[in-house]
PyMOL Python script that loads the backbone (N, CA, C, O; Angstrom):
from pymol import cmd

cmd.read_pdbstr("""\
ATOM      1  N   MET A   1      37.946  10.221 -13.772  1.00  0.00           N
ATOM      2  CA  MET A   1      38.199   8.813 -13.568  1.00  0.00           C
ATOM      3  C   MET A   1      37.021   8.202 -12.811  1.00  0.00           C
ATOM      4  O   MET A   1      36.399   8.864 -11.980  1.00  0.00           O
ATOM      5  N   ASN A   2      36.726   6.961 -13.095  1.00  0.00           N
ATOM      6  CA  ASN A   2      35.669   6.248 -12.395  1.00  0.00           C
ATOM      7  C   ASN A   2      36.055   6.041 -10.939  1.00  0.00           C
ATOM      8  O   ASN A   2      37.235   5.874 -10.630  1.00  0.00           O
ATOM      9  N   PRO A   3      35.083   6.049 -10.047  1.00  0.00           N
ATOM     10  CA  PRO A   3      35.399   5.791  -8.640  1.00  0.00           C
ATOM     11  C   PRO A   3      35.954   4.373  -8.474  1.00  0.00           C
ATOM     12  O   PRO A   3      35.506   3.432  -9.129  1.00  0.00           O
ATOM     13  N   LEU A   4      36.923   4.251  -7.596  1.00  0.00           N
ATOM     14  CA  LEU A   4      37.557   2.954  -7.356  1.00  0.00           C
ATOM     15  C   LEU A   4      36.982   2.316  -6.106  1.00  0.00           C
ATOM     16  O   LEU A   4      36.620   2.999  -5.148  1.00  0.00           O
ATOM     17  N   ASN A   5      36.907   1.008  -6.134  1.00  0.00           N
ATOM     18  CA  ASN A   5      36.492   0.238  -4.980  1.00  0.00           C
ATOM     19  C   ASN A   5      37.708  -0.577  -4.539  1.00  0.00           C
ATOM     20  O   ASN A   5      38.223  -1.364  -5.334  1.00  0.00           O
ATOM     21  N   PRO A   6      38.186  -0.417  -3.297  1.00  0.00           N
ATOM     22  CA  PRO A   6      39.400  -1.123  -2.881  1.00  0.00           C
ATOM     23  C   PRO A   6      39.278  -2.637  -2.947  1.00  0.00           C
ATOM     24  O   PRO A   6      40.286  -3.327  -3.097  1.00  0.00           O
ATOM     25  N   LYS A   7      38.063  -3.169  -2.837  1.00  0.00           N
ATOM     26  CA  LYS A   7      37.889  -4.623  -2.894  1.00  0.00           C
ATOM     27  C   LYS A   7      38.088  -5.170  -4.305  1.00  0.00           C
ATOM     28  O   LYS A   7      38.289  -6.372  -4.480  1.00  0.00           O
ATOM     29  N   LYS A   8      38.032  -4.296  -5.315  1.00  0.00           N
ATOM     30  CA  LYS A   8      38.175  -4.739  -6.698  1.00  0.00           C
ATOM     31  C   LYS A   8      39.513  -4.338  -7.312  1.00  0.00           C
ATOM     32  O   LYS A   8      39.679  -4.434  -8.528  1.00  0.00           O
ATOM     33  N   LEU A   9      40.460  -3.895  -6.509  1.00  0.00           N
ATOM     34  CA  LEU A   9      41.749  -3.433  -7.025  1.00  0.00           C
ATOM     35  C   LEU A   9      42.754  -4.555  -7.257  1.00  0.00           C
ATOM     36  O   LEU A   9      43.714  -4.372  -8.005  1.00  0.00           O
ATOM     37  N   LEU A  10      42.554  -5.701  -6.639  1.00  0.00           N
ATOM     38  CA  LEU A  10      43.514  -6.786  -6.746  1.00  0.00           C
ATOM     39  C   LEU A  10      43.756  -7.162  -8.208  1.00  0.00           C
ATOM     40  O   LEU A  10      42.815  -7.380  -8.970  1.00  0.00           O
ATOM     41  N   LEU A  11      45.033  -7.232  -8.582  1.00  0.00           N
ATOM     42  CA  LEU A  11      45.518  -7.586  -9.917  1.00  0.00           C
ATOM     43  C   LEU A  11      45.177  -6.565 -10.996  1.00  0.00           C
ATOM     44  O   LEU A  11      45.200  -6.894 -12.182  1.00  0.00           O
ATOM     45  N   THR A  12      44.860  -5.328 -10.604  1.00  0.00           N
ATOM     46  CA  THR A  12      44.666  -4.284 -11.609  1.00  0.00           C
ATOM     47  C   THR A  12      46.023  -3.720 -12.016  1.00  0.00           C
ATOM     48  O   THR A  12      46.987  -3.781 -11.253  1.00  0.00           O
ATOM     49  N   LYS A  13      46.084  -3.172 -13.220  1.00  0.00           N
ATOM     50  CA  LYS A  13      47.329  -2.664 -13.800  1.00  0.00           C
ATOM     51  C   LYS A  13      47.330  -1.142 -13.753  1.00  0.00           C
ATOM     52  O   LYS A  13      46.305  -0.497 -13.977  1.00  0.00           O
ATOM     53  N   TRP A  14      48.516  -0.572 -13.452  1.00  0.00           N
ATOM     54  CA  TRP A  14      48.657   0.877 -13.322  1.00  0.00           C
ATOM     55  C   TRP A  14      49.955   1.334 -13.966  1.00  0.00           C
ATOM     56  O   TRP A  14      50.949   0.608 -13.982  1.00  0.00           O
ATOM     57  N   THR A  15      49.930   2.556 -14.498  1.00  0.00           N
ATOM     58  CA  THR A  15      51.116   3.184 -15.073  1.00  0.00           C
ATOM     59  C   THR A  15      51.410   4.454 -14.287  1.00  0.00           C
ATOM     60  O   THR A  15      50.532   5.295 -14.095  1.00  0.00           O
ATOM     61  N   ALA A  16      52.654   4.585 -13.834  1.00  0.00           N
ATOM     62  CA  ALA A  16      53.077   5.794 -13.135  1.00  0.00           C
ATOM     63  C   ALA A  16      53.307   6.894 -14.167  1.00  0.00           C
ATOM     64  O   ALA A  16      53.968   6.663 -15.179  1.00  0.00           O
ATOM     65  N   VAL A  17      52.772   8.077 -13.923  1.00  0.00           N
ATOM     66  CA  VAL A  17      52.976   9.208 -14.834  1.00  0.00           C
ATOM     67  C   VAL A  17      54.460   9.569 -14.850  1.00  0.00           C
ATOM     68  O   VAL A  17      55.038   9.785 -15.915  1.00  0.00           O
ATOM     69  N   GLN A  18      55.073   9.634 -13.670  1.00  0.00           N
ATOM     70  CA  GLN A  18      56.518   9.827 -13.542  1.00  0.00           C
ATOM     71  C   GLN A  18      57.111   8.495 -13.064  1.00  0.00           C
ATOM     72  O   GLN A  18      56.679   7.982 -12.032  1.00  0.00           O
ATOM     73  N   PRO A  19      58.080   7.923 -13.779  1.00  0.00           N
ATOM     74  CA  PRO A  19      58.643   6.639 -13.355  1.00  0.00           C
ATOM     75  C   PRO A  19      59.139   6.674 -11.910  1.00  0.00           C
ATOM     76  O   PRO A  19      59.717   7.662 -11.458  1.00  0.00           O
ATOM     77  N   VAL A  20      58.900   5.584 -11.204  1.00  0.00           N
ATOM     78  CA  VAL A  20      59.314   5.424  -9.818  1.00  0.00           C
ATOM     79  C   VAL A  20      60.507   4.470  -9.811  1.00  0.00           C
ATOM     80  O   VAL A  20      60.355   3.281 -10.093  1.00  0.00           O
ATOM     81  N   ARG A  21      61.693   4.989  -9.490  1.00  0.00           N
ATOM     82  CA  ARG A  21      62.927   4.187  -9.500  1.00  0.00           C
ATOM     83  C   ARG A  21      63.078   3.418 -10.824  1.00  0.00           C
ATOM     84  O   ARG A  21      63.396   2.229 -10.843  1.00  0.00           O
ATOM     85  N   LYS A  22      62.844   4.126 -11.907  1.00  0.00           N
ATOM     86  CA  LYS A  22      62.942   3.614 -13.270  1.00  0.00           C
ATOM     87  C   LYS A  22      61.872   2.579 -13.614  1.00  0.00           C
ATOM     88  O   LYS A  22      61.959   1.926 -14.654  1.00  0.00           O
ATOM     89  N   ASP A  23      60.878   2.425 -12.767  1.00  0.00           N
ATOM     90  CA  ASP A  23      59.764   1.524 -13.055  1.00  0.00           C
ATOM     91  C   ASP A  23      58.542   2.356 -13.419  1.00  0.00           C
ATOM     92  O   ASP A  23      58.263   3.384 -12.802  1.00  0.00           O
ATOM     93  N   LYS A  24      57.821   1.890 -14.434  1.00  0.00           N
ATOM     94  CA  LYS A  24      56.665   2.642 -14.901  1.00  0.00           C
ATOM     95  C   LYS A  24      55.367   1.843 -14.792  1.00  0.00           C
ATOM     96  O   LYS A  24      54.312   2.419 -14.526  1.00  0.00           O
ATOM     97  N   HIS A  25      55.429   0.530 -14.991  1.00  0.00           N
ATOM     98  CA  HIS A  25      54.237  -0.300 -14.985  1.00  0.00           C
ATOM     99  C   HIS A  25      54.165  -1.117 -13.700  1.00  0.00           C
ATOM    100  O   HIS A  25      55.146  -1.723 -13.269  1.00  0.00           O
ATOM    101  N   PHE A  26      52.967  -1.117 -13.097  1.00  0.00           N
ATOM    102  CA  PHE A  26      52.779  -1.752 -11.800  1.00  0.00           C
ATOM    103  C   PHE A  26      51.511  -2.595 -11.803  1.00  0.00           C
ATOM    104  O   PHE A  26      50.600  -2.387 -12.605  1.00  0.00           O
ATOM    105  N   LEU A  27      51.483  -3.555 -10.878  1.00  0.00           N
ATOM    106  CA  LEU A  27      50.348  -4.447 -10.696  1.00  0.00           C
ATOM    107  C   LEU A  27      50.005  -4.473  -9.212  1.00  0.00           C
ATOM    108  O   LEU A  27      50.894  -4.630  -8.376  1.00  0.00           O
ATOM    109  N   VAL A  28      48.729  -4.323  -8.876  1.00  0.00           N
ATOM    110  CA  VAL A  28      48.312  -4.407  -7.470  1.00  0.00           C
ATOM    111  C   VAL A  28      48.346  -5.878  -7.080  1.00  0.00           C
ATOM    112  O   VAL A  28      47.581  -6.683  -7.612  1.00  0.00           O
ATOM    113  N   THR A  29      49.235  -6.230  -6.149  1.00  0.00           N
ATOM    114  CA  THR A  29      49.403  -7.626  -5.760  1.00  0.00           C
ATOM    115  C   THR A  29      48.705  -7.978  -4.459  1.00  0.00           C
ATOM    116  O   THR A  29      48.490  -9.155  -4.171  1.00  0.00           O
ATOM    117  N   LYS A  30      48.344  -6.961  -3.660  1.00  0.00           N
ATOM    118  CA  LYS A  30      47.711  -7.250  -2.384  1.00  0.00           C
ATOM    119  C   LYS A  30      46.906  -6.038  -1.928  1.00  0.00           C
ATOM    120  O   LYS A  30      47.377  -4.903  -1.996  1.00  0.00           O
ATOM    121  N   VAL A  31      45.695  -6.294  -1.465  1.00  0.00           N
ATOM    122  CA  VAL A  31      44.892  -5.278  -0.803  1.00  0.00           C
ATOM    123  C   VAL A  31      45.039  -5.562   0.686  1.00  0.00           C
ATOM    124  O   VAL A  31      44.613  -6.614   1.164  1.00  0.00           O
ATOM    125  N   VAL A  32      45.638  -4.632   1.418  1.00  0.00           N
ATOM    126  CA  VAL A  32      45.949  -4.839   2.830  1.00  0.00           C
ATOM    127  C   VAL A  32      44.680  -4.615   3.648  1.00  0.00           C
ATOM    128  O   VAL A  32      44.150  -3.505   3.701  1.00  0.00           O
ATOM    129  N   GLU A  33      44.207  -5.673   4.278  1.00  0.00           N
ATOM    130  CA  GLU A  33      43.005  -5.597   5.101  1.00  0.00           C
ATOM    131  C   GLU A  33      43.356  -5.036   6.476  1.00  0.00           C
ATOM    132  O   GLU A  33      44.434  -5.325   6.996  1.00  0.00           O
ATOM    133  N   PRO A  34      42.471  -4.241   7.075  1.00  0.00           N
ATOM    134  CA  PRO A  34      42.742  -3.688   8.414  1.00  0.00           C
ATOM    135  C   PRO A  34      42.706  -4.783   9.473  1.00  0.00           C
ATOM    136  O   PRO A  34      42.078  -5.825   9.285  1.00  0.00           O
ATOM    137  N   ASP A  35      43.394  -4.530  10.598  1.00  0.00           N
ATOM    138  CA  ASP A  35      43.452  -5.501  11.682  1.00  0.00           C
ATOM    139  C   ASP A  35      42.104  -5.656  12.383  1.00  0.00           C
ATOM    140  O   ASP A  35      41.694  -6.773  12.700  1.00  0.00           O
ATOM    141  N   ALA A  36      41.430  -4.564  12.622  1.00  0.00           N
ATOM    142  CA  ALA A  36      40.166  -4.601  13.361  1.00  0.00           C
ATOM    143  C   ALA A  36      38.981  -4.673  12.394  1.00  0.00           C
ATOM    144  O   ALA A  36      39.009  -4.088  11.312  1.00  0.00           O
ATOM    145  N   LEU A  37      37.960  -5.391  12.801  1.00  0.00           N
ATOM    146  CA  LEU A  37      36.744  -5.459  11.995  1.00  0.00           C
ATOM    147  C   LEU A  37      36.048  -4.112  12.000  1.00  0.00           C
ATOM    148  O   LEU A  37      36.096  -3.386  12.992  1.00  0.00           O
ATOM    149  N   GLY A  38      35.413  -3.784  10.911  1.00  0.00           N
ATOM    150  CA  GLY A  38      34.686  -2.531  10.817  1.00  0.00           C
ATOM    151  C   GLY A  38      35.509  -1.368  10.302  1.00  0.00           C
ATOM    152  O   GLY A  38      34.946  -0.335   9.939  1.00  0.00           O
ATOM    153  N   GLU A  39      36.834  -1.508  10.259  1.00  0.00           N
ATOM    154  CA  GLU A  39      37.672  -0.442   9.711  1.00  0.00           C
ATOM    155  C   GLU A  39      37.721  -0.572   8.198  1.00  0.00           C
ATOM    156  O   GLU A  39      37.488  -1.647   7.645  1.00  0.00           O
ATOM    157  N   LYS A  40      38.026   0.533   7.539  1.00  0.00           N
ATOM    158  CA  LYS A  40      38.087   0.544   6.083  1.00  0.00           C
ATOM    159  C   LYS A  40      39.493   0.209   5.592  1.00  0.00           C
ATOM    160  O   LYS A  40      40.486   0.457   6.275  1.00  0.00           O
ATOM    161  N   THR A  41      39.547  -0.356   4.401  1.00  0.00           N
ATOM    162  CA  THR A  41      40.820  -0.662   3.757  1.00  0.00           C
ATOM    163  C   THR A  41      41.494   0.644   3.356  1.00  0.00           C
ATOM    164  O   THR A  41      40.860   1.509   2.752  1.00  0.00           O
ATOM    165  N   GLU A  42      42.770   0.792   3.688  1.00  0.00           N
ATOM    166  CA  GLU A  42      43.502   2.016   3.381  1.00  0.00           C
ATOM    167  C   GLU A  42      44.688   1.792   2.442  1.00  0.00           C
ATOM    168  O   GLU A  42      45.071   2.711   1.718  1.00  0.00           O
ATOM    169  N   TRP A  43      45.273   0.601   2.434  1.00  0.00           N
ATOM    170  CA  TRP A  43      46.545   0.378   1.748  1.00  0.00           C
ATOM    171  C   TRP A  43      46.469  -0.740   0.720  1.00  0.00           C
ATOM    172  O   TRP A  43      45.691  -1.685   0.852  1.00  0.00           O
ATOM    173  N   VAL A  44      47.302  -0.604  -0.311  1.00  0.00           N
ATOM    174  CA  VAL A  44      47.519  -1.671  -1.283  1.00  0.00           C
ATOM    175  C   VAL A  44      49.020  -1.817  -1.499  1.00  0.00           C
ATOM    176  O   VAL A  44      49.780  -0.862  -1.339  1.00  0.00           O
ATOM    177  N   ASP A  45      49.431  -3.022  -1.864  1.00  0.00           N
ATOM    178  CA  ASP A  45      50.813  -3.269  -2.259  1.00  0.00           C
ATOM    179  C   ASP A  45      50.842  -3.354  -3.773  1.00  0.00           C
ATOM    180  O   ASP A  45      50.073  -4.098  -4.381  1.00  0.00           O
ATOM    181  N   ILE A  46      51.747  -2.575  -4.379  1.00  0.00           N
ATOM    182  CA  ILE A  46      51.907  -2.639  -5.835  1.00  0.00           C
ATOM    183  C   ILE A  46      53.306  -3.146  -6.144  1.00  0.00           C
ATOM    184  O   ILE A  46      54.267  -2.838  -5.439  1.00  0.00           O
ATOM    185  N   GLU A  47      53.402  -3.922  -7.203  1.00  0.00           N
ATOM    186  CA  GLU A  47      54.676  -4.518  -7.608  1.00  0.00           C
ATOM    187  C   GLU A  47      55.047  -4.017  -8.994  1.00  0.00           C
ATOM    188  O   GLU A  47      54.226  -4.019  -9.911  1.00  0.00           O
ATOM    189  N   ALA A  48      56.281  -3.594  -9.132  1.00  0.00           N
ATOM    190  CA  ALA A  48      56.780  -3.164 -10.433  1.00  0.00           C
ATOM    191  C   ALA A  48      56.911  -4.389 -11.333  1.00  0.00           C
ATOM    192  O   ALA A  48      57.422  -5.423 -10.901  1.00  0.00           O
ATOM    193  N   VAL A  49      56.464  -4.284 -12.553  1.00  0.00           N
ATOM    194  CA  VAL A  49      56.474  -5.413 -13.467  1.00  0.00           C
ATOM    195  C   VAL A  49      57.900  -5.788 -13.846  1.00  0.00           C
ATOM    196  O   VAL A  49      58.232  -6.972 -13.917  1.00  0.00           O
ATOM    197  N   PHE A  50      58.741  -4.797 -14.088  1.00  0.00           N
ATOM    198  CA  PHE A  50      60.095  -5.074 -14.559  1.00  0.00           C
ATOM    199  C   PHE A  50      61.034  -5.515 -13.440  1.00  0.00           C
ATOM    200  O   PHE A  50      61.692  -6.547 -13.573  1.00  0.00           O
ATOM    201  N   SER A  51      61.112  -4.768 -12.352  1.00  0.00           N
ATOM    202  CA  SER A  51      62.099  -5.056 -11.302  1.00  0.00           C
ATOM    203  C   SER A  51      61.549  -5.926 -10.171  1.00  0.00           C
ATOM    204  O   SER A  51      62.315  -6.403  -9.334  1.00  0.00           O
ATOM    205  N   ARG A  52      60.254  -6.135 -10.138  1.00  0.00           N
ATOM    206  CA  ARG A  52      59.592  -6.928  -9.090  1.00  0.00           C
ATOM    207  C   ARG A  52      59.687  -6.301  -7.703  1.00  0.00           C
ATOM    208  O   ARG A  52      59.445  -6.984  -6.708  1.00  0.00           O
ATOM    209  N   SER A  53      60.036  -5.015  -7.613  1.00  0.00           N
ATOM    210  CA  SER A  53      60.073  -4.343  -6.311  1.00  0.00           C
ATOM    211  C   SER A  53      58.638  -4.019  -5.899  1.00  0.00           C
ATOM    212  O   SER A  53      57.784  -3.724  -6.736  1.00  0.00           O
ATOM    213  N   THR A  54      58.398  -4.081  -4.599  1.00  0.00           N
ATOM    214  CA  THR A  54      57.061  -3.852  -4.063  1.00  0.00           C
ATOM    215  C   THR A  54      57.057  -2.618  -3.189  1.00  0.00           C
ATOM    216  O   THR A  54      58.013  -2.358  -2.459  1.00  0.00           O
ATOM    217  N   GLN A  55      55.982  -1.862  -3.266  1.00  0.00           N
ATOM    218  CA  GLN A  55      55.817  -0.711  -2.372  1.00  0.00           C
ATOM    219  C   GLN A  55      54.372  -0.656  -1.915  1.00  0.00           C
ATOM    220  O   GLN A  55      53.466  -1.121  -2.607  1.00  0.00           O
ATOM    221  N   ARG A  56      54.171  -0.083  -0.746  1.00  0.00           N
ATOM    222  CA  ARG A  56      52.836   0.064  -0.174  1.00  0.00           C
ATOM    223  C   ARG A  56      52.414   1.518  -0.312  1.00  0.00           C
ATOM    224  O   ARG A  56      53.184   2.432  -0.017  1.00  0.00           O
ATOM    225  N   LEU A  57      51.182   1.720  -0.763  1.00  0.00           N
ATOM    226  CA  LEU A  57      50.661   3.076  -0.863  1.00  0.00           C
ATOM    227  C   LEU A  57      49.177   3.083  -0.557  1.00  0.00           C
ATOM    228  O   LEU A  57      48.508   2.052  -0.619  1.00  0.00           O
ATOM    229  N   ALA A  58      48.682   4.247  -0.229  1.00  0.00           N
ATOM    230  CA  ALA A  58      47.258   4.408   0.038  1.00  0.00           C
ATOM    231  C   ALA A  58      46.507   4.205  -1.276  1.00  0.00           C
ATOM    232  O   ALA A  58      46.868   4.790  -2.296  1.00  0.00           O
ATOM    233  N   TRP A  59      45.475   3.386  -1.251  1.00  0.00           N
ATOM    234  CA  TRP A  59      44.784   3.068  -2.500  1.00  0.00           C
ATOM    235  C   TRP A  59      44.131   4.306  -3.112  1.00  0.00           C
ATOM    236  O   TRP A  59      43.906   4.349  -4.322  1.00  0.00           O
ATOM    237  N   ARG A  60      43.829   5.296  -2.306  1.00  0.00           N
ATOM    238  CA  ARG A  60      43.222   6.520  -2.846  1.00  0.00           C
ATOM    239  C   ARG A  60      44.209   7.322  -3.706  1.00  0.00           C
ATOM    240  O   ARG A  60      43.790   8.130  -4.536  1.00  0.00           O
ATOM    241  N   ASP A  61      45.507   7.103  -3.514  1.00  0.00           N
ATOM    242  CA  ASP A  61      46.500   7.776  -4.355  1.00  0.00           C
ATOM    243  C   ASP A  61      46.364   7.353  -5.815  1.00  0.00           C
ATOM    244  O   ASP A  61      46.752   8.100  -6.713  1.00  0.00           O
ATOM    245  N   LEU A  62      45.821   6.169  -6.059  1.00  0.00           N
ATOM    246  CA  LEU A  62      45.646   5.703  -7.428  1.00  0.00           C
ATOM    247  C   LEU A  62      44.596   6.526  -8.178  1.00  0.00           C
ATOM    248  O   LEU A  62      44.549   6.479  -9.407  1.00  0.00           O
ATOM    249  N   GLN A  63      43.769   7.263  -7.479  1.00  0.00           N
ATOM    250  CA  GLN A  63      42.765   8.113  -8.114  1.00  0.00           C
ATOM    251  C   GLN A  63      43.344   9.435  -8.603  1.00  0.00           C
ATOM    252  O   GLN A  63      42.675  10.162  -9.338  1.00  0.00           O
ATOM    253  N   ASN A  64      44.569   9.759  -8.212  1.00  0.00           N
ATOM    254  CA  ASN A  64      45.198  11.011  -8.600  1.00  0.00           C
ATOM    255  C   ASN A  64      45.743  10.876 -10.021  1.00  0.00           C
ATOM    256  O   ASN A  64      46.735  10.183 -10.246  1.00  0.00           O
ATOM    257  N   ASP A  65      45.091  11.539 -10.977  1.00  0.00           N
ATOM    258  CA  ASP A  65      45.496  11.456 -12.386  1.00  0.00           C
ATOM    259  C   ASP A  65      46.869  12.057 -12.650  1.00  0.00           C
ATOM    260  O   ASP A  65      47.485  11.761 -13.674  1.00  0.00           O
ATOM    261  N   ALA A  66      47.356  12.891 -11.745  1.00  0.00           N
ATOM    262  CA  ALA A  66      48.689  13.472 -11.919  1.00  0.00           C
ATOM    263  C   ALA A  66      49.783  12.458 -11.585  1.00  0.00           C
ATOM    264  O   ALA A  66      50.936  12.642 -11.974  1.00  0.00           O
ATOM    265  N   LEU A  67      49.434  11.396 -10.872  1.00  0.00           N
ATOM    266  CA  LEU A  67      50.419  10.386 -10.466  1.00  0.00           C
ATOM    267  C   LEU A  67      50.245   9.047 -11.176  1.00  0.00           C
ATOM    268  O   LEU A  67      51.234   8.406 -11.533  1.00  0.00           O
ATOM    269  N   TRP A  68      49.005   8.618 -11.384  1.00  0.00           N
ATOM    270  CA  TRP A  68      48.736   7.271 -11.898  1.00  0.00           C
ATOM    271  C   TRP A  68      47.695   7.291 -13.017  1.00  0.00           C
ATOM    272  O   TRP A  68      46.763   8.094 -13.010  1.00  0.00           O
ATOM    273  N   LYS A  69      47.881   6.383 -13.981  1.00  0.00           N
ATOM    274  CA  LYS A  69      46.905   6.133 -15.035  1.00  0.00           C
ATOM    275  C   LYS A  69      46.527   4.666 -14.957  1.00  0.00           C
ATOM    276  O   LYS A  69      47.390   3.804 -14.792  1.00  0.00           O
ATOM    277  N   GLN A  70      45.225   4.381 -15.075  1.00  0.00           N
ATOM    278  CA  GLN A  70      44.780   2.998 -15.000  1.00  0.00           C
ATOM    279  C   GLN A  70      45.140   2.266 -16.285  1.00  0.00           C
ATOM    280  O   GLN A  70      44.973   2.806 -17.378  1.00  0.00           O
ATOM    281  N   GLY A  71      45.633   1.042 -16.156  1.00  0.00           N
ATOM    282  CA  GLY A  71      46.072   0.249 -17.290  1.00  0.00           C
ATOM    283  C   GLY A  71      47.539   0.496 -17.583  1.00  0.00           C
ATOM    284  O   GLY A  71      48.180   1.334 -16.949  1.00  0.00           O
ATOM    285  N   TRP A  72      48.062  -0.241 -18.548  1.00  0.00           N
ATOM    286  CA  TRP A  72      49.468  -0.049 -18.954  1.00  0.00           C
ATOM    287  C   TRP A  72      49.458   0.785 -20.221  1.00  0.00           C
ATOM    288  O   TRP A  72      49.124   0.308 -21.305  1.00  0.00           O
ATOM    289  N   VAL A  73      49.832   2.040 -20.055  1.00  0.00           N
ATOM    290  CA  VAL A  73      49.802   2.987 -21.169  1.00  0.00           C
ATOM    291  C   VAL A  73      51.194   3.108 -21.754  1.00  0.00           C
ATOM    292  O   VAL A  73      51.399   3.858 -22.708  1.00  0.00           O
TER     293      VAL A  73
END
""", "prot")
cmd.dss("prot")
cmd.show_as("cartoon", "prot")
cmd.util.cbc("prot")
cmd.orient("prot")
């Protein structure tokens, strides 16, 4: 997989390899900026397309091919 840049993740589409609470397709709705200047971005909020539920996860988890595929597959 191509390396990800957290600043470019906003509004990207993702498919969960294993459905999460019966949701499979997700959209990154927010890149959570750190409180202090100079710290790196660690978290993103993803929203399920069907149920509109939101969850927060470490953006690096999106690089794990066993959990996530980029785009809506």
